[in-house]
C-alpha positions as CSV (number, residue, x, y, z in Angstrom):
1,M,-0.2,0.0,0.0
2,D,1.8,2.5,-1.1
3,A,-0.2,5.7,-0.1
4,V,-0.6,4.6,3.4
5,S,3.1,4.5,3.6
6,A,3.8,8.2,1.7
7,D,4.0,11.4,3.9
8,P,0.3,12.4,4.8
9,K,1.0,15.9,4.7
10,D,1.8,15.5,1.0
11,R,-0.9,12.8,0.7
12,A,-3.4,15.9,1.8
13,R,-2.2,18.2,-0.4
14,K,-2.8,16.0,-3.6
15,L,-6.3,15.2,-1.8
16,V,-7.3,19.1,-1.5
17,K,-6.0,19.6,-5.3
18,V,-8.5,17.0,-6.5
19,V,-11.8,18.8,-4.1
20,L,-10.6,21.9,-5.7
21,Q,-10.2,20.6,-8.8
22,G,-13.9,19.6,-8.4
23,L,-15.2,22.5,-6.8
24,S,-13.9,24.3,-10.0
25,D,-16.6,23.7,-12.5
26,N,-19.2,26.5,-12.5
27,G,-22.0,26.4,-10.3
28,K,-20.7,23.0,-8.6
29,A,-20.4,24.7,-5.1
30,A,-24.2,26.3,-5.5
31,S,-25.5,22.7,-6.7
32,I,-23.7,21.1,-3.5
33,A,-25.2,23.2,-1.3
34,V,-28.4,22.8,-2.4
35,A,-28.1,19.2,-2.4
36,M,-26.6,19.3,1.2
37,G,-29.3,22.5,2.4
38,V,-27.1,25.1,3.1
39,S,-25.9,28.4,1.4
40,E,-23.3,28.6,-1.1
41,P,-21.1,30.6,1.3
42,T,-21.5,27.6,3.3
43,I,-20.0,25.3,1.2
44,T,-17.3,28.0,0.6
45,R,-15.9,28.2,4.5
46,L,-16.1,24.7,4.7
47,K,-13.5,24.7,1.9
48,N,-11.6,27.6,3.2
49,D,-11.7,26.5,6.6
50,H,-11.9,22.9,6.9
51,L,-10.4,21.2,3.7
52,Q,-6.8,21.7,4.8
53,N,-7.1,20.0,7.8
54,F,-10.0,17.4,6.9
55,A,-7.5,16.2,4.2
56,L,-4.9,15.4,6.6
57,V,-7.5,13.4,8.5
58,L,-8.2,11.4,5.5
59,A,-4.5,10.7,4.6
60,H,-3.9,9.8,8.4
61,L,-6.1,7.1,8.0
62,G,-4.9,5.8,4.5
63,L,-7.9,6.9,2.7
64,K,-8.0,8.6,-0.9
65,I,-10.7,10.7,-3.0
66,V,-11.5,9.4,-6.5
67,P,-14.4,10.2,-9.1
68,A,-17.3,7.9,-7.9
69,E,-17.1,6.6,-11.3
70,Y,-13.8,4.7,-10.5
71,K,-13.8,1.0,-9.5
72,C,-11.2,-0.4,-7.2
73,Y,-10.0,-3.6,-7.0
74,N,-7.5,-5.4,-4.7
75,P,-4.4,-5.7,-5.8
76,E,-3.8,-9.2,-6.0
77,Y,-6.8,-9.8,-8.0
78,V,-5.9,-7.6,-10.5
79,E,-1.9,-9.0,-10.3
80,S,-3.5,-12.7,-11.1
81,I,-5.2,-11.4,-14.4
82,L,-2.6,-9.4,-15.6
83,T,0.0,-12.5,-15.0
84,L,-2.8,-14.9,-17.0
85,A,-3.4,-12.4,-19.7
86,R,1.1,-12.2,-20.1
87,A,1.2,-16.2,-19.9
88,Q,-1.3,-16.0,-22.9
89,L,0.6,-12.9,-24.4
90,L,4.1,-15.2,-24.4
91,E,2.5,-18.3,-26.0
92,N,1.2,-16.4,-29.1
93,H,3.7,-15.3,-30.7
94,S,2.7,-14.1,-33.5
95,P,-1.2,-12.6,-34.9
96,K,-1.7,-15.9,-37.3
97,T,-1.9,-17.7,-33.8
98,L,-4.4,-15.4,-32.4
99,E,-7.0,-16.2,-36.1
100,W,-10.2,-18.3,-35.7
101,E,-9.4,-21.8,-37.4
102,E,-12.2,-22.9,-38.8
């Protein structure tokens, strides 16, 4: 787990960057405020006054922020799939061997 062993302050800076990029979209802070039932200045205060510390808490917990559409997979599972793929690719020495024979 590289992310957990890295310096929490460095990881926190990256977390802040991701959040600020997300909030940089026009109208995003306003739509979040509406969804949360708070005013837009409240979102701005959260960003300005608490984001750095909250990012540091997440970093110390070994957590990170990723887009919702990303999927997480166990690294051992991914490595096993890659091992099988490499073995198959090494077996097929030419594109001709990949053709279907009838």
